[in-house]
C-alpha positions in Angstrom: -49.4 -64.8 127.9 -47.9 -67.6 125.7 -48.9 -68.9 122.3 -49.2 -72.7 121.8 -50.0 -75.1 118.9 -51.9 -78.4 119.0 -53.6 -80.9 116.9 -57.1 -82.0 118.1 -60.5 -83.5 117.4 -63.6 -81.3 117.9 -65.8 -83.1 120.5 -68.3 -80.4 121.3 -69.1 -76.8 120.5 -71.4 -74.5 122.6 -72.4 -70.9 122.3 -70.3 -68.5 124.4 -72.0 -65.1 124.8 -73.6 -63.5 121.7 -70.7 -63.9 119.2 -68.3 -66.5 120.4 -68.1 -70.3 120.8 -66.7 -72.6 123.5 -64.9 -75.4 121.7 -64.0 -78.7 123.4 -61.1 -80.6 121.8 -59.3 -83.8 122.6 -55.7 -82.9 121.6 -52.6 -84.9 121.0 -50.4 -82.5 122.9 -52.7 -81.4 125.8 -55.4 -84.1 126.2 -58.8 -82.6 126.8 -58.7 -78.9 126.0 -61.4 -76.1 126.0 -60.9 -73.0 123.9 -63.0 -69.8 123.4 -63.3 -68.9 119.8 -64.1 -65.2 119.8 -66.4 -64.0 117.0 -66.9 -67.6 115.8 -70.7 -67.2 115.6 -70.5 -64.2 113.3 -71.4 -64.8 109.6 -68.0 -63.8 108.4 -66.0 -65.6 111.1 -62.4 -66.3 110.2 -62.8 -69.9 111.6 -65.4 -70.9 108.9 -66.3 -74.5 109.2 -63.1 -75.5 111.0 -64.9 -75.8 114.3 -67.5 -78.4 113.2 -67.8 -81.4 115.5 -65.7 -84.4 114.4 -63.1 -82.3 112.5 -59.5 -83.0 113.2 -57.9 -79.6 113.3 -54.6 -77.8 113.9 -55.0 -74.9 116.4 -53.0 -71.9 117.6 -54.1 -70.5 120.9 -53.2 -68.1 123.7 -52.5 -69.6 127.2 -52.2 -68.1 130.6 -51.4 -70.0 133.8 -54.1 -68.2 135.9 -56.9 -68.9 133.4 -58.7 -72.2 132.8 -60.1 -71.3 129.4 -57.8 -70.3 126.7 -58.5 -68.2 123.6 -58.3 -69.7 120.1 -56.3 -67.7 117.5 -56.2 -69.9 114.4 -57.8 -73.2 113.3 -57.1 -75.2 110.2 -58.9 -78.4 109.1 -56.5 -81.4 108.8 -59.2 -84.1 108.3 -62.9 -84.2 107.9 -65.3 -87.1 108.3 -68.3 -86.1 106.2 -70.3 -89.3 106.4 -70.2 -89.2 110.2 -71.2 -85.5 110.3 -74.0 -86.0 107.8 -75.5 -89.2 109.2 -77.3 -89.2 112.5 -76.6 -92.9 113.2 -72.9 -92.6 112.7 -72.8 -89.3 114.6 -74.7 -90.9 117.6 -72.0 -93.6 117.9 -69.2 -91.0 117.7 -71.0 -88.9 120.3 -70.8 -91.9 122.7 -67.1 -91.9 122.4 -66.9 -88.1 122.7 -68.9 -88.2 125.9 -66.5 -90.6 127.4 -63.6 -88.3 126.7 -65.5 -85.2 128.0 -66.5 -86.8 131.2 -63.7 -89.3 132.0 -60.5 -88.0 130.3 -58.4 -85.6 132.4 -57.9 -82.1 131.1 -54.3 -81.2 130.4 -53.1 -84.8 130.4 -52.1 -86.0 126.9 -52.6 -89.6 125.9 -51.3 -90.4 122.4 -52.8 -93.9 122.5 -56.2 -92.5 123.3 -56.0 -89.8 120.7 -55.2 -92.4 118.0 -58.1 -94.5 119.3 -60.5 -91.6 118.7 -59.2 -91.1 115.2 -59.6 -94.8 114.5 -63.2 -94.6 115.8 -64.0 -91.7 113.4 -62.3 -93.3 110.4 -64.1 -96.6 111.0 -67.5 -94.8 111.3 -66.8 -92.8 108.1 -65.9 -95.8 106.0 -68.0 -98.7 107.3 -71.2 -99.8 105.6 -72.6 -101.7 108.5 -71.8 -102.7 112.1 -71.6 -99.2 113.4 -72.6 -100.1 116.9 -69.8 -102.7 117.1 -67.3 -99.9 116.1 -68.5 -98.0 119.2 -68.3 -101.1 121.4 -64.8 -101.8 120.3 -63.8 -98.2 121.1 -65.2 -98.6 124.6 -63.4 -101.9 125.2 -60.1 -100.3 124.0 -60.7 -97.3 126.2 -61.2 -99.6 129.2 -57.9 -101.3 128.4 -56.1 -98.0 128.2 -57.6 -96.9 131.5 -56.6 -100.1 133.3 -60.1 -101.6 133.5 -59.8 -104.2 130.7 -62.2 -107.1 131.2 -60.5 -110.5 131.4 -62.2 -112.6 128.9 -59.4 -114.9 127.9 -60.6 -117.8 129.9 -63.1 -118.9 132.6 -62.1 -117.3 135.9 -62.9 -120.5 137.8 -61.8 -123.5 135.7 -59.4 -121.6 133.4 -60.7 -123.1 130.2 -60.9 -120.9 127.1 -63.8 -122.7 125.6 -67.0 -120.8 126.4 -69.8 -123.1 125.5 -73.5 -122.2 124.9 -74.0 -120.2 128.0 -71.8 -118.0 130.3 -72.0 -115.6 133.1 -70.4 -112.1 133.2 -68.9 -111.3 136.6 -69.2 -107.6 136.8 -67.3 -106.9 140.0 -64.5 -109.3 139.1 -64.2 -108.0 135.5 -64.4 -111.6 134.1 -66.7 -114.4 133.1 -67.4 -118.0 134.0 -68.5 -120.8 131.7 -71.7 -122.7 132.1 -70.1 -125.5 134.0 -68.7 -123.3 136.8 -70.6 -121.3 139.5 -70.1 -117.5 139.5 -67.7 -116.4 142.1 -68.5 -112.7 141.9 -71.2 -110.8 143.7 -72.5 -108.9 140.7 -73.2 -110.9 137.6 -75.7 -111.7 134.8 -76.1 -114.7 132.5 -75.4 -114.3 128.8 -75.0 -116.4 125.6 -71.6 -118.0 125.1 -71.3 -116.3 121.7 -71.7 -112.9 123.4 -68.5 -113.6 125.2 -66.9 -114.6 121.9 -68.0 -111.4 120.3 -66.7 -109.4 123.2 -63.3 -111.1 122.9 -63.2 -110.3 119.2 -64.1 -106.6 119.8 -61.2 -106.5 122.3 -58.7 -107.7 119.7 -59.7 -105.6 116.6 -59.3 -101.8 116.4 -62.6 -99.9 116.0 -62.0 -99.3 112.3 -62.0 -103.0 111.7 -65.1 -103.8 113.9 -67.8 -102.8 111.4 -69.5 -106.2 111.4 -73.1 -106.4 112.6 -73.8 -108.7 115.6 -77.0 -110.7 116.1 -79.5 -108.5 117.9 -79.6 -110.5 121.1 -75.8 -110.4 121.3 -75.8 -106.7 120.8 -78.3 -106.2 123.6 -76.2 -108.4 126.0 -73.0 -106.6 125.0 -74.6 -103.2 125.7 -75.9 -104.3 129.1 -72.6 -105.8 130.1 -70.5 -102.8 128.9 -72.8 -100.4 130.8 -72.6 -102.5 134.0 -68.8 -103.0 133.7 -68.1 -99.3 133.0 -70.4 -97.9 135.7 -69.1 -100.4 138.3 -65.3 -99.9 137.7 -64.9 -96.3 136.3 -65.6 -93.4 138.6 -67.9 -90.8 137.0 -69.3 -93.3 134.5 -72.8 -92.9 135.9 -72.8 -89.4 134.3 -72.6 -90.9 130.8 -76.1 -90.3 129.4 -75.6 -92.0 126.1 -74.3 -95.3 127.6 -76.8 -95.3 130.4 -79.7 -95.0 128.0 -78.2 -97.8 125.8 -77.7 -100.0 128.9 -81.2 -99.5 130.2 -82.7 -100.1 126.7 -80.7 -103.3 126.6 -82.1 -104.4 130.0 -85.7 -103.9 128.7 -85.1 -105.5 125.3 -83.1 -108.4 126.8 -86.3 -109.6 128.5 -87.8 -110.5 125.1 -87.5 -114.1 124.0 -84.6 -114.8 121.5 -86.2 -115.0 118.1 -85.5 -113.9 114.5 -87.8 -111.9 112.2 -90.9 -113.3 110.4 -88.8 -114.8 107.7 -86.7 -116.8 110.2 -83.6 -114.7 109.8 -81.8 -113.6 112.9 -82.1 -109.9 113.5 -78.8 -107.9 113.4 -78.0 -104.7 115.2 
């Protein structure tokens, strides 16, 4: 049995037996990591609040080659995100990112870029005053890029022009879009506003921590629908993502409503 150290973000915590907890981390050194914290459910546990979801912690744990689950020895808080932990809206966006890591990231395979991306997601959600959902959308787009499934939104896939126009069509199977003047070449597609493509481009460029700008409601609905379709088409196992599937289906239903603002004539923002 060996002793290892790691730095990680607490993604999920579940009861393990009567007195312990099963802690899922995304770590800088080991990628996705599951640890058993013995006695963590006891009132006077030595772990205290270190194992709260969203915490960035330093851990010391026991490892054994023949065992999938390792035992946690020590945990120390390095960074907390109190506004995310206390606000259900911020936490819901964070949970979407966490579910991606839990379902799609490989255990035992470190990815420093992805680790920093998760940190940027949490820091953005903790500091932003608005545009929380765009922070989550930016995280997903950067995750797709790091996984090799980046949508190509630089220019129309048919004519090559970078100007979008008022309307466009996302080509899901090709991972691209076409402008209003060109016929879609893909087999799986759906029409959208040109400004939805422009918002998607911007979300690809900025880090999640800088994406806290609210989008128009109709744009947000189209972004959610497109992201769900793109992710589920290209990434194996994405159909298991409950949070994104619900958001995508909700966007499908809401997207059937006519584009309109509120009663005061102001465009609704998501």
